[in-house]
C-alpha positions in Angstrom: 89.2 -46.5 44.8 89.8 -50.1 43.9 89.3 -51.4 47.5 85.8 -49.9 47.5 84.5 -52.7 45.3 86.1 -55.5 47.4 85.3 -54.4 51.0 83.0 -51.5 51.3 79.9 -53.4 50.1 80.0 -55.7 53.1 78.3 -53.2 55.4 79.1 -50.3 57.7 82.8 -49.8 58.6 85.0 -47.2 60.3 87.8 -45.3 58.9 90.4 -47.2 60.9 88.9 -50.6 59.8 89.4 -49.6 56.1 92.9 -48.3 56.6 94.0 -51.4 58.5 92.4 -53.8 56.0 94.3 -52.3 53.0 97.4 -51.0 54.9 96.7 -47.4 53.7 97.1 -44.1 55.4 93.9 -42.9 57.1 94.1 -39.5 55.5 94.2 -41.0 52.0 91.3 -43.3 52.8 89.3 -40.4 54.2 90.0 -38.3 51.1 88.8 -41.1 48.9 85.6 -41.6 51.0 84.9 -37.9 51.0 85.1 -38.0 47.2 82.7 -41.0 47.0 80.3 -39.3 49.5 80.2 -36.3 47.3 79.1 -38.5 44.4 76.4 -40.1 46.6 78.0 -43.6 46.5 78.7 -43.8 50.3 77.1 -42.3 53.4 78.6 -41.2 56.7 76.9 -41.6 60.1 76.3 -44.0 63.0 74.8 -47.2 61.7 75.7 -50.0 64.1 74.2 -50.1 67.7 76.8 -49.4 70.3 79.2 -47.8 67.9 81.7 -45.2 69.3 83.1 -43.8 66.0 81.7 -42.3 62.8 81.0 -45.0 60.2 80.7 -45.2 56.5 78.5 -47.4 54.3 77.7 -48.0 50.7 74.5 -46.2 49.8 72.9 -49.2 48.1 74.0 -51.6 50.9 72.4 -49.3 53.4 69.1 -49.3 51.5 69.1 -53.1 51.4 69.8 -53.2 55.2 67.0 -50.8 55.8 64.6 -52.8 53.6 65.5 -56.1 55.3 65.2 -54.5 58.8 61.8 -53.1 58.1 60.6 -56.4 56.6 61.8 -58.2 59.8 60.0 -55.8 62.0 56.8 -56.2 60.0 57.0 -60.0 60.5 57.9 -59.7 64.2 54.4 -59.3 65.5 51.8 -62.0 64.9 48.4 -60.3 64.2 46.1 -60.2 67.2 42.3 -60.8 67.2 40.1 -57.9 66.5 38.7 -57.7 70.0 42.2 -57.2 71.3 42.4 -54.0 69.4 39.3 -52.7 71.3 40.9 -53.8 74.6 44.1 -52.1 73.5 42.4 -48.8 72.9 40.9 -48.7 76.4 44.4 -49.1 77.8 46.0 -46.8 75.3 43.6 -43.9 75.9 43.5 -44.4 79.7 39.8 -45.5 80.1 40.6 -48.6 82.2 42.2 -46.5 85.0 41.1 -42.9 84.8 43.6 -40.5 86.2 43.0 -38.7 89.5 44.4 -35.7 91.3 43.7 -32.0 91.7 46.2 -31.0 89.0 45.0 -30.0 85.5 47.9 -32.0 83.9 45.7 -35.1 83.6 43.0 -33.0 81.8 45.6 -31.5 79.5 46.9 -35.0 78.7 43.4 -36.2 77.9 42.7 -33.2 75.6 46.1 -33.7 73.9 45.1 -37.2 73.0 41.7 -36.2 71.8 42.5 -32.9 70.0 41.1 -32.7 66.6 38.7 -35.6 67.0 35.0 -34.8 66.3 33.2 -35.2 69.6 29.5 -34.9 70.4 29.2 -31.6 72.3 26.6 -32.9 74.8 28.9 -35.9 75.7 32.2 -34.1 76.1 31.7 -33.3 79.7 29.2 -36.0 80.6 30.8 -39.1 79.1 34.1 -38.6 77.1 36.3 -36.6 79.5 34.9 -38.2 82.7 35.8 -41.6 81.1 39.5 -40.5 81.2 39.6 -38.1 84.2 38.3 -39.4 87.5 36.1 -36.9 89.4 36.1 -34.6 86.4 34.9 -31.1 87.1 33.9 -28.7 84.3 35.7 -25.9 86.2 39.0 -27.4 85.2 38.2 -27.1 81.5 37.0 -23.5 82.0 40.3 -22.7 83.7 42.3 -24.1 80.8 40.3 -22.2 78.2 40.5 -19.0 80.1 44.2 -19.4 80.4 44.6 -19.8 76.7 45.8 -23.4 76.9 42.8 -25.0 75.2 40.5 -23.9 72.4 37.4 -25.4 70.8 35.9 -25.3 67.3 32.6 -26.5 65.8 32.6 -29.3 63.3 29.0 -29.9 62.3 25.5 -29.6 63.8 23.6 -32.6 65.1 19.9 -31.9 65.2 18.6 -28.7 66.6 20.4 -28.6 70.0 23.6 -30.5 69.6 26.7 -30.8 67.3 30.2 -32.1 67.0 33.1 -30.0 68.3 36.9 -30.5 68.4 39.1 -29.6 71.3 42.7 -28.4 70.7 45.7 -27.3 72.6 45.8 -23.7 71.5 49.3 -23.8 69.9 48.2 -26.9 67.8 44.9 -25.5 66.5 46.4 -23.9 63.3 48.1 -27.2 62.5 45.3 -29.7 63.3 42.1 -27.9 62.6 40.6 -29.1 59.3 39.2 -26.5 56.9 35.9 -27.5 55.4 34.3 -25.9 52.3 31.2 -23.8 52.8 28.4 -25.9 51.4 25.8 -23.1 51.7 26.5 -19.4 51.2 26.6 -17.1 54.2 23.6 -15.1 55.0 23.7 -11.3 55.2 23.7 -11.3 59.0 26.5 -13.9 59.1 28.6 -11.8 56.7 28.0 -8.8 59.0 29.1 -10.7 62.1 32.3 -11.9 60.4 33.1 -8.4 59.3 32.6 -7.0 62.8 34.7 -9.8 64.4 37.4 -9.3 61.8 37.5 -5.5 62.5 37.1 -5.4 66.3 38.4 -8.8 67.4 36.7 -10.8 70.2 33.3 -9.2 71.2 30.4 -9.8 73.5 27.0 -10.5 72.1 25.4 -7.1 72.7 27.9 -5.2 70.6 27.7 -7.9 67.9 24.0 -7.8 67.8 23.9 -4.0 67.4 26.6 -4.0 64.7 24.7 -6.8 62.8 21.6 -4.6 62.6 19.9 -5.3 66.0 16.3 -6.6 65.6 15.3 -9.9 67.1 18.2 -11.3 69.2 17.3 -14.9 68.2 18.3 -14.1 64.6 21.8 -13.0 65.7 22.2 -16.0 68.0 21.2 -18.4 65.2 23.7 -16.7 62.9 26.5 -17.0 65.5 25.9 -20.7 66.0 25.7 -21.2 62.2 29.2 -19.7 62.0 30.3 -22.0 64.9 29.2 -25.1 63.1 30.9 -23.9 59.9 34.1 -23.8 61.8 34.6 -20.0 61.5 33.8 -18.7 65.0 34.4 -19.8 68.5 33.8 -18.6 72.1 36.3 -18.0 75.0 34.3 -20.2 77.3 32.0 -23.3 77.3 29.1 -21.6 79.0 27.3 -20.8 75.7 27.9 -24.3 74.4 26.6 -25.9 77.6 23.4 -23.8 77.4 23.0 -24.7 73.7 23.2 -28.4 74.3 21.1 -28.4 77.5 17.7 -30.0 77.3 14.9 -27.5 76.8 12.9 -29.0 79.6 15.7 -28.6 82.1 14.4 -26.3 84.8 17.8 -25.3 86.2 21.4 -26.1 85.5 22.5 -29.5 86.9 24.8 -29.2 89.9 27.6 -31.0 88.0 27.7 -28.2 85.4 27.9 -25.3 87.8 31.4 -24.0 87.4 31.3 -20.9 89.6 29.1 -18.7 91.7 25.5 -18.7 90.8 23.9 -15.3 90.1 20.9 -13.7 88.6 22.0 -11.8 85.5 21.0 -8.1 85.2 21.5 -8.2 81.5 19.3 -9.6 78.8 22.0 -11.7 77.0 20.6 -15.3 76.5 22.7 -18.1 78.0 23.5 -19.5 74.5 25.2 -16.2 73.6 27.3 -15.6 76.8 31.0 -15.1 76.6 33.2 -13.4 74.0 32.9 -14.5 70.4 35.9 -14.4 68.0 37.1 -15.7 64.7 39.1 -18.9 64.7 42.8 -18.2 63.8 42.6 -20.8 61.1 39.8 -19.1 59.1 42.0 -17.7 56.3 45.0 -19.9 56.9 45.5 -22.0 53.8 48.3 -24.5 54.0 51.0 -23.1 51.7 53.3 -25.4 49.6 56.5 -26.5 51.2 59.3 -24.1 50.5 57.2 -21.1 49.9 57.6 -17.9 52.0 55.1 -17.4 54.8 52.6 -14.6 54.6 52.9 -12.7 57.8 49.9 -10.7 58.9 47.6 -12.2 56.4 44.2 -10.5 56.1 41.2 -12.1 57.6 42.7 -13.1 61.0 41.4 -11.5 64.1 43.4 -8.6 65.6 45.1 -10.6 68.3 46.4 -13.1 65.8 47.5 -10.5 63.3 49.1 -8.0 65.6 50.6 -10.0 68.4 51.5 -13.5 67.4 53.0 -12.9 63.9 53.0 -16.7 63.4 53.4 -17.9 59.8 50.8 -20.2 58.3 51.9 -23.9 58.3 53.0 -25.6 55.1 51.0 -28.5 53.8 53.8 -30.8 54.8 53.8 -29.4 58.4 50.1 -29.8 58.6 50.2 -33.4 57.3 53.0 -34.3 59.6 51.2 -32.9 62.7 48.0 -34.7 61.7 49.8 -38.0 61.2 51.5 -37.8 64.6 48.2 -36.8 66.3 46.4 -39.8 64.8 49.2 -42.1 65.9 49.2 -40.7 69.4 45.4 -41.1 69.6 45.0 -44.6 68.3 48.5 -46.2 68.7 47.7 -48.5 65.8 46.5 -46.4 62.8 44.3 -47.9 60.1 42.6 -46.5 57.1 39.3 -46.8 58.9 40.4 -44.5 61.7 41.0 -41.7 59.2 37.7 -42.4 57.5 35.8 -42.3 60.8 37.1 -38.8 61.5 36.1 -37.6 58.0 39.5 -36.1 57.4 39.7 -34.2 54.0 41.7 -36.2 51.6 41.2 -39.4 53.5 44.1 -41.8 54.2 46.1 -40.4 51.3 46.4 -37.1 53.3 48.8 -38.7 55.8 50.1 -41.8 53.9 53.2 -40.2 52.6 54.1 -38.9 56.1 53.5 -42.3 57.6 55.7 -44.0 55.0 58.5 -41.5 55.7 58.2 -42.1 59.5 58.4 -45.8 58.9 61.5 -45.5 56.7 63.2 -43.3 59.4 62.5 -46.0 62.0 60.1 -43.9 64.2 57.0 -46.1 63.5 56.4 -49.6 62.3 54.2 -50.9 59.5 52.8 -54.4 59.6 49.8 -56.7 59.9 49.0 -56.1 63.6 45.3 -56.8 63.7 43.9 -59.8 61.8 41.0 -59.4 59.4 41.6 -55.7 58.7 43.4 -53.9 55.9 47.1 -54.5 55.2 47.9 -50.8 55.6 48.5 -50.6 59.3 51.0 -48.3 61.1 51.9 -48.3 64.7 54.1 -46.7 67.3 56.7 -49.0 68.8 55.1 -48.6 72.3 51.8 -49.6 70.8 53.2 -52.8 69.3 54.7 -53.7 72.7 51.3 -53.1 74.4 49.5 -55.2 71.8 51.9 -58.1 72.6 51.1 -57.8 76.3 47.3 -57.8 75.7 47.4 -60.8 73.4 46.2 -63.0 76.3 43.0 -62.2 78.1 43.0 -61.3 81.8 42.1 -64.0 84.4 38.5 -65.2 84.1 37.7 -64.0 87.6 38.9 -60.5 86.9 37.5 -59.4 83.5 38.1 -55.8 82.3 34.8 -54.0 81.9 34.5 -50.5 80.2 31.3 -48.6 79.6 31.7 -45.7 77.2 29.7 -43.6 74.7 29.3 -45.3 71.3 30.8 -42.2 69.7 33.9 -42.2 71.9 37.2 -42.4 69.9 38.2 -45.3 72.1 35.3 -47.4 70.8 36.3 -49.1 67.5 33.0 -50.8 66.9 31.0 -49.3 64.1 34.0 -47.6 62.6 37.1 -49.9 62.5 35.4 -53.1 63.6 32.0 -54.4 62.4 29.1 -54.6 64.8 28.2 -58.1 65.8 25.1 -59.7 64.5 21.9 -58.5 66.3 20.8 -61.1 68.8 17.1 -60.3 68.1 14.7 -62.9 66.6 11.8 -61.9 64.3 9.2 -62.7 66.9 10.8 -60.5 69.5 9.4 -57.2 70.6 9.5 -54.2 68.3 11.2 -52.3 71.2 14.6 -53.9 70.2 16.7 -51.9 67.8 17.1 -53.2 64.3 20.3 -51.4 63.6 23.3 -50.7 65.8 24.8 -47.2 65.3 27.4 -44.9 66.8 24.6 -42.5 67.7 24.9 -39.7 70.4 22.3 -41.5 72.6 24.0 -44.9 72.5 26.5 -46.5 74.9 28.5 -49.8 74.7 29.9 -52.1 77.3 33.1 -53.9 76.5 34.4 -57.0 78.3 38.0 -57.7 77.6 37.5 -55.7 74.4 34.5 -57.7 73.2 31.2 -56.0 72.8 28.8 -57.5 75.3 26.1 -54.8 75.6 24.6 -51.9 73.6 22.1 -49.6 75.2 20.4 -46.3 74.7 21.1 -43.6 77.3 18.0 -43.4 79.6 16.3 -46.2 77.8 15.2 -49.4 79.7 15.8 -51.7 76.7 19.1 -53.6 76.5 21.0 -55.5 73.9 23.5 -58.2 75.1 25.9 -60.2 73.1 26.9 -63.4 74.9 29.2 -66.2 73.8 27.4 -69.2 72.3 29.3 -71.9 74.3 29.3 -72.7 78.0 30.8 -72.0 80.4 31.9 -68.7 78.8 28.2 -67.8 78.2 27.3 -68.0 81.9 30.5 -66.4 83.1 30.0 -63.4 80.8 26.3 -63.0 81.8 27.2 -63.1 85.5 30.0 -60.6 85.3 27.9 -58.3 83.1 25.1 -58.4 85.6 27.5 -57.5 88.4 29.0 -54.7 86.3 25.6 -53.3 85.5 24.7 -53.3 89.2 28.0 -51.6 90.3 27.9 -49.1 87.5 24.2 -48.3 88.2 24.9 -47.6 91.8 27.8 -45.4 91.0 25.8 -43.3 88.5 22.9 -43.0 91.0 25.2 -41.7 93.7 26.6 -39.1 91.3 23.1 -37.9 90.3 19.6 -37.4 91.7 18.2 -40.6 90.2 16.9 -43.1 92.7 16.8 -46.2 90.6 17.5 -48.1 87.4 15.1 -50.1 85.3 15.7 -52.8 82.6 12.4 -53.7 80.8 13.6 -55.8 77.9 16.7 -57.7 76.8 17.2 -58.4 73.1 13.5 -57.6 72.6 12.3 -60.1 75.2 10.7 -59.2 78.5 13.6 -59.3 81.0 11.9 -61.9 83.1 11.8 -64.3 80.2 15.5 -63.8 79.3 18.2 -66.1 80.6 20.0 -63.0 82.0 17.1 -62.5 84.6 18.5 -64.7 87.3 22.0 -63.3 86.9 20.6 -59.8 87.4 18.7 -60.9 90.5 21.9 -62.5 91.9 23.7 -59.2 91.3 21.2 -57.1 93.2 18.3 -56.3 90.8 14.8 -56.9 92.0 11.8 -58.1 89.9 8.9 -55.6 89.5 5.8 -55.1 87.4 7.8 -53.2 84.7 11.0 -55.3 84.7 14.2 -55.5 86.8 14.7 -52.6 89.2 17.9 -51.5 90.9 17.4 -49.2 93.9 19.9 -46.7 95.1 21.9 -48.0 98.1 23.0 -45.2 100.4 26.6 -45.3 101.7 27.4 -44.9 105.4 27.8 -41.3 106.6 31.3 -40.0 105.8 32.0 -42.6 103.2 32.3 -41.7 99.5 32.4 -43.9 96.5 35.6 -43.7 94.5 35.1 -46.9 92.5 36.0 -46.1 88.9 33.4 -46.8 86.3 35.9 -48.9 84.4 38.1 -51.7 85.7 37.9 -55.1 87.1 34.7 -56.8 88.3 35.4 -59.2 91.2 
């Protein structure tokens, strides 16, 4: 073993290299190496790129090489500005060029990226999925749910007629769904509903209502939705959820939400209770410690899960590993603030050990990728390459504009990135908001990743954030005005609205704001209430396929 101290600490080597160096028989060298490997002093494997033979390396030397390699990778990428992260997310999640085509693969890809993220239910089909899938049709999601490819779960209620939900690929739901403690005890009717669903499996509302004691149907409906928002019960379609989040003053279902033949029901089941209700498979699945034996057929699961799947519950390590990979796939560059924004139990510590192990194995990188944020940043190699490509802004004449819901996971403002200072003076109108939030009613407009506008959905008051210096200020204002015009025309063609109105900008009357002449140049017209944009009809036979995101000429 004497040669080991003189050569083997220089790095990886092959059996032939060691035998030739010391003029020894290969069998004798291999015997000695096997003895050292058994003691843990050397390791066998493929360590050098392009190697054709098995190699050996001193264990401590290999650890030093790995540490130096990781340190080099961390220093390899110069941190980008924060707005580049916002631009990166629009590329990474496919908002800049929404996918087209009749196939449902694009929709599955979008759901695979979003699965587990808390999404505002009323925005899933009106803003979040259409931002990623061009010509999105609700019937596609219905098909995937009916086929057992996709499932959904409630996260928390929002007001009286909305809430946050999470979409999942069905086979990933037990791994990614987050269990939440019951803050309030279950009511007697809720307990009865759970008992019935556990005993009989998926059931329609009528049978559930009778088994729960009958009486006023509204009480059973309220109990069902309480169980939904507790994350205990789901439905085999989205019809009930759509009816739950619909505006009470809506006289009839909008055309874009009709997913099949329209009929007049002969039954008395309310729209918010349609479909079959069932327990979520994760209800009594508690992550078990790594190395413990799985409990097959655990009580508390619905009959289909217990009798037909026979799938063991995931270990805590498996669940953490799946969660870490999902967060990396969703954000590309994962920061502590991303985990906090999704309100994941345990916070960043729930996935840190997995992320550290993935970095040590070379599957992801750790570094200081985005300036001004925390030092704990992990990224996929493909995400690092894309960050490099987006370091420089696009040409001034072709800016990248994206309008998306403020709560969209692709919007980092208000969660990872701070909101810019409000451009509202004290003497401005009280109609201007005094606090920017990621509310369900809010939308943001990004230009090359920089926040240039914040607006309330259906509200004529607009907040704009323009650069302080010229000519960037005028260029941004002009391109924003043209984007608002193009986006407004596209939305009007997709709905029954005949116009768009802007009353105030940053709390000032729109006519008194410097943006006024840019809006008029773009196609808005001055009126007694503000700036109007009228719907322009396309020639017969021509349809608009202009995406709502992309370049503004």
